[in-house]
PALO-185123 format. One line per field, with one value per residue (C-alpha): residue in one letter; x, y, z; residue number from 1. Coordinates in nm, 2 decimals, padded with zeros to 4 digits, always signed. Example, Ala and Ser with C-alpha at 12.3 -4.5 7.8 and 13.67 -1.06 7.14 Angstrom:
<rs>
residuo = (A  S) $
c1 = (+01.23  +01.37) $
c2 = (-00.45  -00.11) $
c3 = (+00.78  +00.71) $
num = (1  2) $
</rs>
This chain:
<rs>
residuo = (M  S  A  P  P  T  P  S  A  P  A  D  L  E  L  I  A  Q  L  K  S  K  L  Q  Y  A  E  L  R  I  R  V  L  E  E  R  L  R  L  M  R  I  E  K  Y  G  A  G  G  E  K  L  S  Q  A  Q  M  K  L  F  E  L  E  P  V  V  S  E  M  V  E  Q  A  E  I  E  H  A  P  V  H  R  S  T  Q  K  S  V  K  H  P  G  R  Q  E  L  P  A  N  L  P  R  V  E  R  I  L  P  C  A  L  D  Q  R  V  C  K  R  C  G  K  E  T  V  V  I  G  Y  E  Q  S  S  Q  L  D  V  E  P  A  K  Y  Y  V  L  V  T  K  R  E  K  R  A  C  R  S  C  E  D  L  G  V  V  S  A  P  L  P  P  R  I  I  E  K  C  L  A  S  D  R  I  V  I  D  T  V  V  S  K  Y  C  N  H  T  P  L  H  R  Q  S  M  I  L  E  R  D  L  R  L  E  I  S  R  A  T  L  D  G  W  V  L  K  V  G  E  L  L  I  P  M  V  A  A  M  R  R  E  L  I  S  G  S  Y  I  Q  A  D  E  T  P  V  D  V  Q  T  R  E  C  R  G  K  N  H  Q  A  Y  L  W  Q  Y  S  R  P  G  G  T  V  V  F  D  F  R  L  G  R  G  R  D  G  P  K  R  F  L  G  Q  F  E  G  I  L  Q  T  D  G  Y  A  A  Y  D  Q  I  G  G  P  R  M  V  H  A  A  C  W  A  H  A  R  R  Q  F  F  E  A  V  Q  L  N  P  R  D  P  V  A  T  P  I  V  A  Q  M  D  E  L  F  A  V  D  A  E  A  R  R  N  T  L  T  T  A  A  R  H  I  R  R  Q  E  T  A  R  P  L  L  D  D  I  R  S  K  I  E  A  A  Q  S  A  A  L  P  S  S  T  L  S  K  A  C  Q  Y  A  L  A  L  W  K  K  L  T  R  F  L  E  Y  P  E  L  E  L  S  T  N  L  A  E  N  S  M  R  P  V  A  L  G  R  K  N  W  L  H  I  G  S  P  Q  A  G  P  K  V  A  A  I  L  S  V  V  E  S  C  R  R  L  K  I  S  V  R  D  Y  L  V  A  V  L  P  G  L  S  D  V  K  I  Q  R  L  S  E  L  T  P  N  A  W  D  P  S  C) $
c1 = (+02.95  +02.93  +03.24  +03.28  +03.13  +03.38  +03.40  +03.27  +03.19  +03.48  +03.44  +03.52  +03.83  +03.95  +03.91  +04.10  +04.38  +04.40  +04.41  +04.68  +04.88  +04.84  +04.93  +05.25  +05.34  +05.29  +05.50  +05.78  +05.75  +05.77  +06.09  +06.25  +06.16  +06.28  +06.60  +06.64  +06.57  +06.83  +07.09  +07.02  +07.07  +07.39  +07.52  +07.45  +07.54  +07.74  +08.11  +08.28  +08.49  +08.42  +08.59  +08.46  +08.50  +08.70  +08.37  +08.23  +08.55  +08.52  +08.15  +08.24  +08.54  +08.80  +09.15  +09.35  +09.62  +09.36  +09.19  +09.51  +09.57  +09.21  +09.23  +09.56  +09.42  +09.11  +09.33  +09.55  +09.28  +08.98  +08.89  +08.98  +08.71  +08.71  +08.95  +08.80  +09.13  +09.23  +09.49  +09.84  +10.15  +10.34  +10.66  +10.87  +11.01  +11.00  +11.33  +11.34  +11.43  +11.80  +11.76  +11.63  +11.90  +12.02  +12.04  +12.22  +12.16  +12.38  +12.23  +12.50  +12.48  +12.37  +12.63  +12.61  +12.66  +12.99  +13.17  +13.26  +13.06  +13.36  +13.67  +13.52  +13.72  +13.55  +13.42  +13.50  +13.27  +13.31  +13.02  +12.66  +12.33  +12.15  +11.79  +11.61  +11.28  +11.11  +11.10  +10.96  +11.05  +10.73  +10.70  +10.88  +10.72  +10.94  +10.95  +11.17  +11.33  +11.48  +11.74  +11.83  +12.17  +12.18  +12.49  +12.60  +12.92  +13.05  +13.22  +12.93  +12.63  +12.43  +12.41  +12.19  +12.14  +12.10  +11.94  +11.97  +11.68  +11.41  +11.37  +11.04  +10.75  +10.43  +10.22  +10.39  +10.37  +10.21  +10.22  +10.34  +10.64  +10.61  +10.66  +10.36  +10.14  +10.25  +10.20  +09.84  +09.77  +09.93  +09.74  +09.41  +09.45  +09.69  +09.60  +09.23  +09.24  +08.98  +09.10  +08.89  +09.05  +09.40  +09.30  +09.21  +09.54  +09.74  +09.54  +09.57  +09.95  +10.08  +09.80  +09.81  +09.48  +09.47  +09.12  +08.99  +08.92  +09.29  +09.40  +09.14  +09.30  +09.64  +09.50  +09.31  +09.62  +09.82  +09.54  +09.54  +09.91  +09.88  +09.61  +09.86  +10.07  +09.78  +09.70  +10.05  +09.98  +09.66  +09.86  +10.11  +09.82  +09.64  +09.97  +09.99  +09.80  +09.60  +09.37  +09.15  +08.86  +08.61  +08.40  +08.27  +08.02  +08.13  +07.91  +07.96  +07.81  +07.63  +07.43  +07.14  +07.11  +07.08  +07.02  +07.16  +07.46  +07.48  +07.61  +07.91  +08.16  +08.53  +08.62  +08.95  +09.17  +09.49  +09.74  +09.81  +10.13  +10.15  +09.99  +09.65  +09.44  +09.11  +08.87  +08.59  +08.25  +07.92  +07.74  +07.78  +07.70  +07.90  +08.04  +08.30  +08.49  +08.43  +08.61  +08.89  +08.97  +08.94  +09.06  +09.23  +09.27  +09.42  +09.25  +08.99  +08.89  +08.58  +08.28  +07.96  +07.85  +07.71  +07.86  +08.19  +08.04  +08.08  +08.37  +08.74  +08.89  +08.75  +09.01  +08.97  +08.93  +08.67  +08.75  +08.54  +08.63  +08.60  +08.58  +08.25  +08.12  +08.22  +08.07  +07.73  +07.74  +07.89  +07.58  +07.38  +07.62  +07.57  +07.19  +07.25  +07.61  +07.54  +07.39  +07.46  +07.46  +07.63  +07.90  +08.08  +08.07  +08.24  +08.49  +08.58  +08.61  +08.86  +09.06  +09.10  +09.25  +09.46  +09.63  +09.75  +09.83  +10.06  +10.23  +10.30  +10.45  +10.67  +10.75  +10.66  +10.69  +10.38  +10.46  +10.50  +10.17  +10.00  +10.11  +09.99  +09.65  +09.61  +09.68  +09.47  +09.22  +09.07  +08.92  +08.81  +08.62  +08.43  +08.32  +08.22  +08.01  +07.82  +07.75  +07.62  +07.40  +07.25  +07.20  +07.02  +06.77  +06.68  +06.70  +06.40  +06.35  +06.47  +06.65  +07.01  +07.13  +06.95  +07.09  +07.44  +07.40  +07.26  +07.55  +07.82  +07.68  +07.61  +07.98  +08.13  +08.32  +08.48  +08.55  +08.75  +08.97  +09.25  +09.31  +09.40  +09.59  +09.87  +09.90  +09.53  +09.46  +09.16  +09.00  +08.99  +09.05  +09.36  +09.14  +08.88  +09.14  +09.25  +08.91  +08.98  +09.13  +08.81  +08.59  +08.78  +08.77  +08.39  +08.37  +08.60  +08.59  +08.24  +08.21  +08.38  +08.31  +08.22  +08.21  +08.51  +08.71  +08.63  +08.91  +09.16  +09.08  +09.09  +09.44  +09.57  +09.42  +09.58  +09.93  +09.88  +09.75  +10.01  +10.29  +10.15  +10.14  +10.49  +10.62  +10.73  +10.71  +10.43  +10.59  +10.93  +10.77  +10.56  +10.86  +11.07  +10.81  +10.56  +10.78  +10.81  +10.58  +10.37  +10.67  +10.76  +10.68  +10.41  +10.66  +10.87  +10.58  +10.62  +10.96  +10.81  +10.52  +10.54  +10.61  +10.90  +11.04  +11.38  +11.41  +11.79  +11.79) $
c2 = (-01.28  -01.63  -01.85  -02.15  -02.47  -02.69  -03.05  -03.29  -03.60  -03.86  -03.87  -03.49  -03.53  -03.82  -03.62  -03.32  -03.55  -03.70  -03.36  -03.24  -03.55  -03.50  -03.13  -03.22  -03.48  -03.23  -02.97  -03.22  -03.34  -02.98  -02.92  -03.23  -03.14  -02.78  -02.93  -03.15  -02.86  -02.65  -02.93  -02.95  -02.58  -02.59  -02.88  -02.70  -02.34  -02.36  -02.37  -02.70  -02.70  -02.89  -02.66  -02.49  -02.11  -01.93  -01.77  -02.12  -02.21  -01.91  -01.97  -02.29  -02.15  -02.39  -02.33  -02.12  -02.38  -02.65  -02.42  -02.39  -02.76  -02.83  -02.59  -02.73  -03.09  -02.99  -02.84  -03.16  -03.42  -03.28  -03.43  -03.22  -02.95  -02.60  -02.40  -02.23  -02.14  -01.78  -01.63  -01.67  -01.46  -01.56  -01.75  -01.57  -01.65  -02.02  -02.20  -02.39  -02.77  -02.83  -03.14  -02.95  -02.88  -02.52  -02.35  -02.01  -01.72  -01.41  -01.07  -00.82  -00.46  -00.22  -00.04  +00.29  +00.10  -00.05  +00.28  +00.48  +00.81  +00.99  +00.88  +00.71  +00.39  +00.05  -00.10  -00.46  -00.73  -00.76  -01.00  -01.08  -01.00  -01.34  -01.44  -01.78  -01.87  -02.20  -02.25  -02.51  -02.65  -02.76  -03.13  -03.24  -03.52  -03.70  -04.03  -04.29  -04.49  -04.82  -04.99  -05.35  -05.45  -05.76  -05.98  -06.27  -06.46  -06.43  -06.77  -06.96  -06.85  -07.15  -07.02  -06.74  -06.39  -06.28  -05.96  -05.76  -05.85  -05.60  -05.46  -05.56  -05.33  -05.26  -05.31  -05.50  -05.34  -05.03  -04.71  -04.52  -04.58  -04.70  -04.34  -04.22  -04.50  -04.42  -04.05  -04.13  -04.32  -04.05  -03.78  -03.95  -04.09  -03.83  -03.51  -03.63  -03.54  -03.75  -03.95  -03.76  -03.44  -03.60  -03.70  -03.34  -03.21  -03.44  -03.33  -02.96  -02.96  -03.23  -03.26  -03.63  -03.81  -04.08  -04.17  -04.20  -04.57  -04.62  -04.43  -04.63  -04.96  -04.85  -04.76  -05.09  -05.29  -05.12  -05.20  -05.56  -05.59  -05.44  -05.67  -05.95  -05.68  -05.55  -05.90  -05.91  -05.57  -05.72  -06.01  -05.76  -05.57  -05.88  -06.00  -05.69  -05.61  -05.30  -05.20  -04.90  -04.95  -04.72  -04.73  -04.48  -04.51  -04.50  -04.52  -04.80  -04.85  -05.19  -05.35  -05.42  -05.05  -04.88  -04.51  -04.49  -04.61  -04.88  -04.76  -04.98  -04.93  -04.90  -05.04  -04.90  -05.09  -04.94  -04.90  -04.54  -04.43  -04.76  -04.97  -04.88  -05.13  -05.06  -05.34  -05.30  -05.44  -05.40  -05.37  -05.25  -05.57  -05.76  -06.00  -05.75  -05.70  -06.06  -06.19  -05.93  -05.97  -06.34  -06.46  -06.13  -06.12  -05.78  -05.45  -05.33  -04.96  -04.84  -04.62  -04.76  -04.94  -05.28  -05.46  -05.46  -05.67  -06.05  -06.07  -06.16  -06.42  -06.50  -06.28  -05.98  -05.65  -05.40  -05.03  -04.72  -04.37  -04.07  -03.83  -03.99  -03.97  -03.61  -03.52  -03.63  -03.39  -03.12  -03.12  -03.04  -02.75  -02.63  -02.61  -02.41  -02.26  -02.19  -02.53  -02.58  -02.96  -03.05  -02.79  -02.89  -03.26  -03.16  -02.95  -03.24  -03.48  -03.22  -03.25  -03.62  -03.53  -03.27  -03.54  -03.71  -03.38  -03.29  -03.64  -03.58  -03.23  -03.38  -03.68  -03.92  -04.29  -04.51  -04.64  -04.29  -04.18  -04.48  -04.36  -04.01  -04.14  -04.34  -04.03  -03.78  -03.95  -04.20  -03.94  -03.74  -04.04  -04.09  -03.72  -03.74  -04.05  -03.90  -03.59  -03.80  -04.01  -03.70  -03.54  -03.85  -03.85  -03.49  -03.48  -03.50  -03.85  -03.85  -03.52  -03.48  -03.47  -03.78  -03.97  -03.85  -03.99  -04.32  -04.35  -04.28  -04.50  -04.79  -04.78  -04.69  -05.01  -04.98  -04.61  -04.67  -04.95  -04.70  -04.72  -05.09  -05.08  -04.82  -04.82  -04.74  -04.39  -04.20  -04.16  -04.30  -03.96  -04.09  -04.35  -04.09  -03.87  -04.16  -04.13  -03.79  -03.92  -04.12  -03.82  -03.59  -03.86  -03.89  -03.52  -03.56  -03.91  -03.95  -04.33  -04.66  -04.80  -05.16  -05.40  -05.58  -05.25  -05.20  -05.42  -05.27  -04.92  -05.03  -05.17  -04.84  -04.64  -04.88  -04.82  -04.44  -04.39  -04.62  -04.43  -04.10  -04.21  -04.36  -04.04  -04.23  -04.09  -04.28  -04.22  -04.35  -04.66  -04.75  -04.69  -04.93  -05.20  -05.22  -05.33  -05.71  -05.73  -06.00  -06.23  -06.18  -06.49  -06.45  -06.53  -06.22  -05.97  -05.91  -05.76  -05.51  -05.36  -04.99  -05.07  -05.30  -05.12  -04.95  -04.65  -04.67  -05.02) $
c3 = (+10.65  +10.78  +10.82  +10.59  +10.72  +10.90  +10.76  +11.01  +10.82  +10.81  +10.43  +10.41  +10.64  +10.43  +10.11  +10.26  +10.37  +10.02  +09.86  +10.10  +10.02  +09.64  +09.68  +09.88  +09.62  +09.33  +09.51  +09.56  +09.19  +09.07  +09.28  +09.14  +08.78  +08.83  +08.96  +08.66  +08.42  +08.60  +08.57  +08.20  +08.16  +08.36  +08.15  +07.83  +07.92  +08.25  +08.32  +08.26  +08.57  +08.89  +09.13  +09.45  +09.45  +09.72  +09.83  +09.90  +10.08  +10.31  +10.36  +10.55  +10.73  +10.60  +10.73  +10.48  +10.44  +10.37  +10.12  +09.92  +09.93  +09.82  +09.54  +09.41  +09.44  +09.24  +08.97  +08.95  +08.98  +08.80  +08.46  +08.16  +08.10  +07.97  +08.19  +08.49  +08.66  +08.73  +08.51  +08.66  +08.60  +08.29  +08.39  +08.13  +07.79  +07.73  +07.65  +07.32  +07.35  +07.34  +07.13  +06.83  +06.56  +06.53  +06.19  +06.21  +05.98  +06.00  +05.93  +05.81  +05.90  +05.63  +05.41  +05.60  +05.93  +05.82  +05.81  +06.12  +06.13  +06.29  +06.10  +05.80  +05.85  +05.80  +06.12  +06.23  +06.36  +06.74  +06.81  +06.76  +06.92  +06.93  +06.94  +06.88  +06.73  +06.66  +06.28  +06.05  +05.71  +05.53  +05.47  +05.16  +04.95  +04.71  +04.52  +04.68  +04.40  +04.53  +04.32  +04.42  +04.32  +04.09  +04.07  +03.86  +03.80  +03.44  +03.47  +03.62  +03.43  +03.53  +03.89  +03.77  +03.91  +04.27  +04.39  +04.71  +04.95  +05.00  +05.36  +05.53  +05.46  +05.63  +05.32  +05.03  +04.68  +04.84  +04.64  +04.95  +05.18  +05.54  +05.66  +05.45  +05.59  +05.95  +05.89  +05.78  +06.10  +06.32  +06.15  +06.21  +06.56  +06.71  +06.52  +06.46  +06.09  +05.91  +05.61  +05.36  +05.47  +05.44  +05.09  +05.01  +05.15  +04.93  +04.62  +04.71  +04.80  +04.55  +04.29  +04.38  +04.40  +04.67  +04.76  +05.11  +05.05  +04.98  +05.29  +05.49  +05.36  +05.49  +05.83  +05.87  +05.76  +06.04  +06.29  +06.17  +06.23  +06.58  +06.70  +06.81  +06.97  +07.17  +07.28  +07.43  +07.59  +07.74  +07.89  +08.03  +08.19  +08.33  +08.48  +08.70  +09.02  +08.94  +08.65  +08.60  +08.36  +08.18  +07.87  +07.61  +07.32  +06.96  +06.65  +06.40  +06.06  +06.02  +05.75  +05.99  +06.09  +05.75  +05.77  +06.12  +06.32  +06.58  +06.92  +07.01  +07.30  +07.34  +07.68  +07.82  +08.06  +08.20  +08.48  +08.59  +08.41  +08.21  +07.94  +07.80  +07.61  +07.43  +07.37  +07.10  +07.18  +07.01  +07.34  +07.70  +07.87  +08.13  +07.87  +07.75  +08.08  +08.18  +07.87  +07.88  +08.25  +08.26  +08.60  +08.69  +09.07  +09.13  +09.20  +08.95  +08.99  +08.81  +08.84  +08.98  +08.66  +08.75  +08.45  +08.64  +08.92  +08.93  +08.69  +08.73  +08.96  +09.31  +09.48  +09.27  +09.47  +09.35  +09.41  +09.33  +09.21  +09.44  +09.14  +09.04  +09.39  +09.42  +09.09  +09.21  +09.50  +09.29  +09.07  +09.39  +09.45  +09.09  +09.16  +09.48  +09.51  +09.88  +09.96  +10.33  +10.29  +09.97  +09.96  +10.28  +10.17  +09.84  +10.03  +10.25  +09.95  +09.81  +10.13  +10.05  +09.71  +09.89  +10.09  +09.77  +09.60  +09.89  +09.87  +09.50  +09.56  +09.83  +09.61  +09.88  +09.81  +09.80  +10.15  +10.29  +10.12  +10.27  +10.62  +10.55  +10.43  +10.75  +10.96  +10.77  +10.54  +10.78  +11.02  +10.72  +10.59  +10.91  +10.90  +10.53  +10.59  +10.89  +10.68  +10.39  +10.61  +10.77  +10.42  +10.30  +10.58  +10.51  +10.12  +09.90  +09.74  +09.37  +09.42  +09.30  +09.66  +09.75  +09.45  +09.54  +09.89  +09.77  +09.52  +09.77  +10.05  +09.81  +09.70  +10.04  +10.09  +09.74  +09.79  +10.11  +09.95  +09.92  +10.29  +10.25  +09.92  +09.90  +09.52  +09.46  +09.33  +09.46  +09.11  +08.76  +08.61  +08.43  +08.26  +08.17  +08.02  +07.80  +07.64  +07.50  +07.17  +07.12  +07.21  +06.97  +06.70  +06.73  +06.64  +06.34  +06.19  +06.32  +06.32  +06.27  +05.92  +06.02  +06.31  +06.16  +06.17  +06.54  +06.68  +06.44  +06.55  +06.91  +06.85  +06.70  +06.99  +07.24  +07.10  +07.05  +07.41  +07.57  +07.39  +07.51  +07.87  +07.85  +07.68  +07.37  +07.02  +06.85  +06.51  +06.62  +06.78  +06.47  +06.24  +06.45  +06.51  +06.22  +05.93  +05.95  +06.25  +06.08  +06.08  +06.45  +06.66  +06.92  +07.20  +07.10  +07.09  +07.47  +07.40  +07.15  +07.35  +07.42  +07.78  +07.69  +07.38  +07.41  +07.18  +07.19  +07.03) $
num = (1  2  3  4  5  6  7  8  9  10  11  12  13  14  15  16  17  18  19  20  21  22  23  24  25  26  27  28  29  30  31  32  33  34  35  36  37  38  39  40  41  42  43  44  45  46  47  48  49  50  51  52  53  54  55  56  57  58  59  60  61  62  63  64  65  66  67  68  69  70  71  72  73  74  75  76  77  78  79  80  81  82  83  84  85  86  87  88  89  90  91  92  93  94  95  96  97  98  99  100  101  102  103  104  105  106  107  108  109  110  111  112  113  114  115  116  117  118  119  120  121  122  123  124  125  126  127  128  129  130  131  132  133  134  135  136  137  138  139  140  141  142  143  144  145  146  147  148  149  150  151  152  153  154  155  156  157  158  159  160  161  162  163  164  165  166  167  168  169  170  171  172  173  174  175  176  177  178  179  180  181  182  183  184  185  186  187  188  189  190  191  192  193  194  195  196  197  198  199  200  201  202  203  204  205  206  207  208  209  210  211  212  213  214  215  216  217  218  219  220  221  222  223  224  225  226  227  228  229  230  231  232  233  234  235  236  237  238  239  240  241  242  243  244  245  246  247  248  249  250  251  252  253  254  255  256  257  258  259  260  261  262  263  264  265  266  267  268  269  270  271  272  273  274  275  276  277  278  279  280  281  282  283  284  285  286  287  288  289  290  291  292  293  294  295  296  297  298  299  300  301  302  303  304  305  306  307  308  309  310  311  312  313  314  315  316  317  318  319  320  321  322  323  324  325  326  327  328  329  330  331  332  333  334  335  336  337  338  339  340  341  342  343  344  345  346  347  348  349  350  351  352  353  354  355  356  357  358  359  360  361  362  363  364  365  366  367  368  369  370  371  372  373  374  375  376  377  378  379  380  381  382  383  384  385  386  387  388  389  390  391  392  393  394  395  396  397  398  399  400  401  402  403  404  405  406  407  408  409  410  411  412  413  414  415  416  417  418  419  420  421  422  423  424  425  426  427  428  429  430  431  432  433  434  435  436  437  438  439  440  441  442  443  444  445  446  447  448  449  450  451  452  453  454  455  456  457  458  459  460  461  462  463  464  465  466  467  468  469  470  471  472  473  474  475  476  477  478  479  480  481  482  483  484  485  486  487  488  489  490  491  492  493  494  495  496  497  498  499  500  501  502  503  504  505) $
</rs>
């Protein structure tokens, strides 16, 4: 059998080279598409956590102490997902809060236990075996009848009659009391109970028909009252030196988009552990943060979204989020749990978080943490960058690993800002976690009823989330602040923000 003819003509060689090039491109394309398909399957069916396993730690021979620090840092700083942590030993019976009132009930012994079995004499009580359980008394609805005293002078009838003044109310001449209105708001935005479901509960438990539209009117009135308050909260936030920002989509009903909802956005601006302000916008363009931040010249920490560029004052400092950078590489690890390139990069990023986690455990001051970062984080960053640059040169174009490298290197200056500014956190996970009420709300109340309702909803969410972060009872705050709020002068609103409010007053 004769051998196949060898191509000799230049045209044949050129054709072969073209076919090899096309074949190589097709193979690369297939690998990229397979990678995307696997990522989609992982996103849909895979675990929600972003934590390296102990097997991956051992694979890259991390020091045991570092491994424990990294694992603890991942637990503390990872965004909220379905739990992937190992079960831990139960700490024992939980103590009930000391501030709850105690109601005692005494269980007497049975008749046959009150008589001594030996001598037949009646026994005496010598003490009690005591146990405590958390109990509840179902909500009691009642009609509050307000009688205003009327007075007149019998000798001076021409002076007429005077009546006791009415206390300020949230909604004048409303069928429901202030507490019912506030309970409706708290049920929707804290407990995520839609208004139509609240209406059904009232009808089921009280046989009282209050339509969803009526409840909606109460909620929007509260939002309207809170808009000036949230404007004061914005001024409070802008006057500070550090803001974290993020945005999330929310559906809105509009007349223009009949049959489907318009995708608007809630932009969230906050300081870790402090005030949170949501800003409603119909789009995701730069105009939103540009108007909100104005000439802010502090630190703005965000993800890599370009809308946050070229805004604020001339001296504003842009910082990026290490959790977002890590997430890009973790996707590559999900595709290949033994990836020899992405896994050690993720592990070293976790060591950065471990530095801050150790500082929190040791309750270090911001200045002490800054020193610790300079000693530990700076050399880590040099090693991480060199690994990313090496990975980029070897990674397939358009692959998950290549995109992760491009993302991190493009934001490297912003990612390393924490070495210059001690108060800067490594990630915006706190800001992301503030979006959970919105995400849960989307699943329950589905959408915002109109573009006009958007700022009112944003105002309520701002107060609810700020109270949660500041560990203030939302109900107590609204009860104290809302009645008469429309009559408060703008200059006094700064004294009533959640950050300034004193519950003891």
